[in-house]
BAVO-44541 format. One record per residue (C-alpha): residue in three letters; x, y, z. Coordinates in steps of 0.02 Angstrom, whole numbers, plus 50000, padded with zeros to 5 digits. Layout:
N
ALAXYZ;...
This chain:
269
UNK500005000050000;UNK500775016949949;UNK501195029150088;UNK500655016950223;UNK502005023750337;UNK501435041650313;UNK499595037050338;UNK499985027750499;UNK500985042750558;UNK499455053950538;UNK498315041150620;UNK499555040350764;UNK499385059150786;UNK497485057350789;UNK497595044350927;UNK498865054351025;UNK497785069851014;UNK496425060951111;UNK497615052351231;UNK498535068751268;UNK496935076951327;UNK496405061551426;UNK498095059451510;UNK498265078051545;UNK496625077851641;UNK496995061251727;UNK498725067151783;UNK497945080951888;UNK496835068051973;UNK498015053452008;UNK499785059951977;UNK501005056451835;UNK501845040751902;UNK500235032251957;UNK499475036351788;UNK500985030251690;UNK501015013251777;UNK499135010551768;UNK498965014951584;UNK500395002851542;UNK499524988851637;UNK497894992251547;UNK498784993151379;UNK499724976851410;UNK498064967851437;UNK497314975151278;UNK498864970651177;UNK498884952751242;UNK497104950551179;UNK497564958651011;UNK499084947350986;UNK498054931751024;UNK496624936950909;UNK497754942150763;UNK498914927150784;UNK500454938250774;UNK502134929650752;UNK503014931250920;UNK504694924350860;UNK506004938150871;UNK507894937750862;UNK508854942551019;UNK509384959150942;UNK507594963350892;UNK506994958951066;UNK508294969751153;UNK508034984451036;UNK506174984051073;UNK506434981851260;UNK507644996451271;UNK506535006651157;UNK505075003751274;UNK506045008351431;UNK506755024251356;UNK505145029851274;UNK503795023951393;UNK504635023551564;UNK505845038051554;UNK505155048751413;UNK503305047651455;UNK503585050351641;UNK504465066751599;UNK503045070751478;UNK501705068351612;UNK502715079151733;UNK502805092251596;UNK500915091451572;UNK500685093151759;UNK501745108951768;UNK501475118451605;UNK499925110351530;UNK499575099551378;UNK499735113551250;UNK501485119151297;UNK502015101251331;UNK501495095951157;UNK502375111051081;UNK504015106351161;UNK503785088551103;UNK503815095150923;UNK505725095150933;UNK505645076050937;UNK505665074550745;UNK507305084050735;UNK508065072850869;UNK507375057450781;UNK508055062850612;UNK509785066450684;UNK509895049750775;UNK509235040450623;UNK510595048550517;UNK511965044350642;UNK511405026650684;UNK510435020650531;UNK511175031250391;UNK509455038050344;UNK509645053550235;UNK508185065050202;UNK507985074050036;UNK507935093050038;UNK506075092149996;UNK505775081050147;UNK506795092850258;UNK505815107850192;UNK504175098750223;UNK504705094750402;UNK505185112950433;UNK503545119650364;UNK502535107050464;UNK503445110750627;UNK503315129450598;UNK501445127550572;UNK501315117550733;UNK502255131150828;UNK501125144850758;UNK499555135250803;UNK500115131750980;UNK500765149251012;UNK499215157650940;UNK498545159051116;UNK499635159051269;UNK499265149151423;UNK499275158451587;UNK500845153951682;UNK500465150351863;UNK501735147352000;UNK503575151652005;UNK504555154551844;UNK505815141551901;UNK504415128851910;UNK503885133551732;UNK505675131351671;UNK505715114251754;UNK504175109351654;UNK505045114751493;UNK506585104351536;UNK505475089251569;UNK504665091951399;UNK506355092251311;UNK506885076251399;UNK505245068251346;UNK505565073151165;UNK507325065851173;UNK506625049751244;UNK505335048251105;UNK506635051650971;UNK507835038551037;UNK506435025851061;UNK505855027550880;UNK507605024550813;UNK507835009050920;UNK506155002350860;UNK506675005750681;UNK508244995350708;UNK507164980550759;UNK506024982350607;UNK507514984250489;UNK508134966950536;UNK506544957950483;UNK504654961350479;UNK503774961650647;UNK501914961650687;UNK501464978950754;UNK500464972450902;UNK501874960450949;UNK503174974250943;UNK502084985751049;UNK501714971651172;UNK503574968651199;UNK503874987251229;UNK502394989151346;UNK502724973451450;UNK504574977151470;UNK504174994951522;UNK502874988951647;UNK504104976551723;UNK505314990951755;UNK504205005151812;UNK502944995551918;UNK504164988852050;UNK505155005252051;UNK503575015352080;UNK502995003352216;UNK504675003652307;UNK504705022752297;UNK502965023352373;UNK502255031852218;UNK501045017952172;UNK499995015352327;UNK498125015852359;UNK497825013852172;UNK496255003452187;UNK495435014852314;UNK495895030552216;UNK495165024252054;UNK493655017052144;UNK493235034052216;UNK493665043652058;UNK492765034951915;UNK493135049251797;UNK494995046751824;UNK494755028251785;UNK493795032251625;UNK495115044851570;UNK496525032451604;UNK495645018551508;UNK495275029851361;UNK497055036351357;UNK497765018751370;UNK496735013051221;UNK497145028151111;UNK498955029951167;UNK500005014651213;UNK498825002051132;UNK498275009350965;UNK499365024750945;UNK501035016550983;UNK500615001650872;UNK500245013550728;UNK501845023250763;UNK502885007350747;UNK502035002950583;UNK502425020650526;UNK504295020150565;UNK504385002850485;UNK503725009550320;UNK504515026850305;UNK506015036550371;UNK506055040250557;UNK506125059050529;UNK504575059650419;UNK503615047850533;UNK504055058150687;UNK503555074350598;UNK501835067650552;UNK501605061450730;UNK502035078950792;UNK500485086350709;UNK499545082650870;UNK499285101150915;UNK498415104650749;UNK497295089350766;UNK496875094350944;UNK496065110650885;UNK494305103450860;UNK494455093751024;UNK494785108251141;UNK493965125151172;UNK495205139351165;
């Protein structure tokens, strides 16, 4: 199918538009770490069912397995935790804007590690797209509350999240370059490995306690987490992996970064 990678990149952005709003609201209710762990657990269950139903080939080489495992830990444990902290401090709009630097990071890492070279037309298209994203997001400014140092901390967290996403995409691309992988299987490996790392760490640190009682009392938080888990780590991440498998990492990341534009009809400014 022509342009399947580009199409999946746009569909990823659609999914992440919905999940960004859901997770932004849920973060304020349950906290970033509790949200991150719970949405990964939910997504792992959904992906297990999807792999069983689709009959995806689970046979991976050791290098494919490790690339996907490390990709999941960098992107979903480290990167997304910073992203949720960024949402918590500076809001979804500014957080998503800062995440728009991820395509540049992805393209640079793909060039250094995979030898992917973008044509000047592709580079121009990326620049125009990212400029449009910046203009859309900055059209209206969010009111900055709290200390400026706290706002700067949120920006730093956003940059770290973007770096994590960029590195994670390149590692996933390495796995797909070796041989074809079922998208649900690849996502399942990333999600499960991430859950196995972040769950015990969060529990030991005392950041994942009273989860059942909190979600039992706050049904809206539960609904937001479930919706975000379906749109984000289940469907969105699977589409993102299919995208990077079928086009260059830089182009895929740029299309995924159109989230702010797609969020326009979903939010009231």
